[in-house]
C-alpha positions in Angstrom: 277.8 103.0 75.4 277.6 104.4 72.0 278.6 102.2 68.9 280.5 104.0 66.5 279.5 102.9 63.2 282.2 100.8 60.9 282.9 101.1 57.5 280.5 98.7 56.7 277.8 100.3 58.2 278.2 103.2 56.7 278.1 101.9 53.0 275.5 99.6 53.8 273.4 102.5 55.4 275.0 105.0 52.1 273.7 101.8 49.1 270.1 102.1 50.7 269.7 105.5 50.1 270.9 105.4 46.7 268.1 102.6 45.9 265.6 104.5 47.9 266.3 107.6 45.7 266.1 105.3 42.4 263.2 103.7 43.7 261.1 106.6 44.4 262.2 109.6 42.6 259.2 111.8 43.2 260.1 111.6 46.7 263.9 112.6 45.9 262.9 115.0 43.2 266.4 116.5 43.6 267.6 112.9 42.1 267.4 114.2 38.6 267.9 118.2 39.4 271.4 117.7 40.3 272.7 115.3 37.8 275.7 117.6 36.7 278.5 115.5 35.3 279.4 111.6 34.6 282.4 110.7 35.1 283.2 108.5 32.1 281.9 111.7 29.6 284.6 114.6 28.6 284.3 118.1 29.3 283.7 120.3 26.7 285.6 123.9 28.2 283.2 126.2 25.7 280.5 126.5 23.1 283.3 126.9 20.5 284.3 123.5 21.7 281.3 122.2 21.2 280.5 123.3 17.8 283.7 122.1 16.9 283.3 118.3 18.3 279.4 118.5 16.6 280.4 117.0 13.5 278.1 114.3 11.3 280.9 111.7 11.6 280.9 110.6 14.8 277.6 110.2 17.9 281.1 110.3 20.4 282.2 112.3 22.2 279.4 113.5 24.2 280.3 116.9 26.1 279.4 118.2 29.0 279.0 121.2 30.5 282.2 122.3 32.6 281.4 122.2 36.8 279.6 125.4 38.2 278.2 126.6 40.6 274.7 126.1 40.9 272.2 128.4 42.7 269.3 127.1 44.3 266.2 125.6 42.2 263.4 127.8 42.2 260.0 126.2 43.3 258.0 128.7 41.6 258.5 131.1 39.2 256.1 134.3 37.6 253.1 132.5 39.3 254.1 128.9 38.3 255.1 126.0 40.3 257.3 124.1 38.6 257.6 120.2 37.7 260.2 118.0 38.8 262.2 116.1 36.1 260.8 113.1 34.6 263.4 110.2 36.1 265.0 107.7 33.6 263.3 105.2 34.6 260.2 106.6 33.0 261.8 106.4 29.7 259.8 104.0 28.1 257.0 106.5 28.3 258.1 108.6 26.2 258.6 106.4 23.2 255.0 104.8 24.1 252.9 103.7 20.8 249.7 106.0 21.3 251.8 108.8 21.7 251.1 110.0 17.5 247.5 109.6 18.2 247.5 111.4 21.4 250.1 114.2 20.3 249.8 114.1 16.6 253.5 114.3 16.2 253.6 114.3 12.9 251.6 117.5 12.5 254.0 118.7 15.0 257.0 118.1 13.5 256.0 119.2 10.1 255.1 122.8 11.6 258.6 123.0 12.4 259.6 123.4 8.5 263.1 121.8 9.1 265.5 122.0 6.2 268.2 119.6 5.0 271.1 121.3 6.6 270.1 122.9 9.8 271.6 123.2 13.3 268.7 122.0 15.6 268.2 121.9 19.0 266.7 118.4 20.8 266.0 120.3 24.2 265.6 117.9 27.0 265.9 115.0 24.5 264.9 112.0 26.5 265.7 108.8 24.7 265.8 110.2 21.5 262.0 110.0 20.3 262.2 113.4 18.8 265.4 113.5 17.9 266.1 110.8 15.5 263.0 112.0 13.5 264.9 115.4 13.7 267.7 113.9 12.4 266.4 112.5 9.7 264.8 116.0 8.2 268.5 117.6 8.6 270.5 115.2 6.8 273.3 113.9 6.7 274.5 117.9 6.2 272.4 118.8 9.0 272.8 118.0 12.6 270.9 117.4 16.3 272.1 118.6 19.0 270.6 116.7 21.7 270.4 117.8 25.2 269.6 116.6 28.5 270.9 116.6 32.1 270.6 113.3 32.8 273.1 110.9 31.5 271.3 107.5 31.6 269.0 109.6 28.8 271.4 110.4 26.6 272.9 106.3 26.9 269.4 105.4 25.7 269.4 108.2 22.7 272.7 106.6 21.7 272.0 103.5 21.7 268.8 103.7 19.7 270.4 106.3 17.3 273.2 103.9 16.3 270.7 101.0 15.9 269.0 103.6 13.6 272.4 104.2 11.8 272.5 108.1 12.5 275.4 109.9 12.6 274.6 113.0 12.9 273.3 113.3 16.5 275.4 114.8 19.2 274.5 113.9 22.7 275.1 116.9 25.0 275.4 116.3 28.9 274.3 119.7 30.1 273.3 121.3 33.3 270.1 122.7 35.0 271.4 126.3 34.0 273.6 125.3 30.8 272.9 123.9 28.2 275.8 124.0 26.8 274.7 125.1 23.4 277.5 127.3 20.3 276.8 130.6 20.7 274.4 132.1 17.5 274.7 128.6 15.6 271.6 127.1 16.1 268.5 127.4 13.7 266.0 125.5 16.1 265.1 124.9 19.3 262.5 122.8 19.9 261.6 122.5 24.0 258.7 119.4 23.9 256.9 119.4 27.4 260.5 120.3 29.0 260.4 124.1 29.8 257.7 124.0 32.4 260.6 121.6 34.4 263.5 123.5 34.3 264.6 124.4 37.6 266.1 127.4 36.6 264.0 129.2 33.3 266.0 132.4 33.6 269.4 130.8 33.4 268.5 128.4 30.7 266.1 131.3 28.2 269.0 133.6 28.5 271.6 130.3 27.5 268.7 129.4 24.7 268.6 132.9 23.5 272.2 133.5 23.1 272.9 130.1 21.1 270.2 131.3 18.4 271.4 132.4 14.8 269.8 135.9 14.5 266.8 134.3 12.8 266.4 130.9 14.5 263.5 130.2 16.8 262.7 128.6 20.0 259.8 126.1 19.8 257.5 125.6 23.1 255.2 122.7 23.0 253.1 122.5 26.1 250.2 120.5 27.1 247.6 123.2 27.4 246.6 124.4 30.7 243.8 125.9 29.7 241.6 122.9 28.6 240.4 120.4 31.7 239.7 117.9 29.1 243.6 117.0 28.7 244.5 114.0 30.7 247.6 115.2 32.6 248.2 116.5 35.4 247.8 120.5 36.0 251.8 120.6 37.3 252.7 119.8 33.4 250.8 121.8 31.7 251.1 125.8 31.0 248.4 128.2 29.6 249.3 130.5 26.5 249.2 133.7 29.1 251.5 131.8 31.5 254.1 130.9 28.5 253.8 134.9 27.7 254.6 135.8 31.1 257.6 134.2 31.1 258.9 134.2 27.7 258.8 138.1 26.9 260.6 139.6 30.2 263.3 137.3 29.1 263.7 138.6 25.7 262.0 136.5 23.7 258.6 137.7 21.2 256.2 135.4 20.0 256.5 135.6 16.3 253.7 132.6 15.0 251.6 129.9 17.0 249.7 126.8 15.5 246.9 125.7 17.2 245.5 122.7 15.6 247.5 119.9 17.9 244.9 117.3 19.8 246.3 118.7 23.7 249.0 120.9 23.3 250.2 124.3 22.4 252.9 125.1 19.8 254.6 128.9 19.6 257.1 130.3 18.1 259.6 132.6 19.8 262.5 135.1 18.3 265.0 136.8 19.8 263.5 140.3 20.9 265.4 143.6 20.1 265.2 144.6 23.7 267.8 142.8 25.5 266.2 141.4 28.8 
């Protein structure tokens, strides 16, 4: 005779399934990719609302992109295999002591030429390694829009921003197809070692392009795929050729580049005159 599952057994199995996904994110890569909402975070009904809420006066609220129908995630894009999003449990690696030596983060930030009063986006901000430094550079007159798809990362960021006394940071809980940025209001979008993880690159590039001011820039910082001496897994590297193969068809043209970082490319893009 077949035994029917009791509510206890169902709950017990669900609990174990959840613990397995948290313990083995590489086995369950969809865990981070499918995060698109949080019951404790208010929703922003439009990009205009985000612009109104993004006041330097407070770190709260954390707007979320409204619920959307998410298309199936891509596994490859224009000949490149897409990497899985780093799980929030790996956040300590982002603020490791040796990062400055390995990546020369200070030199990279100087190349951005961030000015006081700017609106800057830290895309895939994680726990805020660059967010806090950008907030210092834009000053109290400016703001940093810190976007991540994992609410756990944003909570870590908020804790660090509060400890640092920074009130010009707006954490935004984006989705895998929409970062939730205000239209045509962003001076600079910084993507450090994150673009290669986008499961829906065309939707994200379109949204970021739309958020830029006419003279705004999208900056990609990616580990050099051409250099085998860079001690990073190939899946988390990109060649310049591959970057251009993906940016140009999406209405972004290379405006300049900086090649003096230890391990990474730094490529600056502006809106091209041709709409994709």
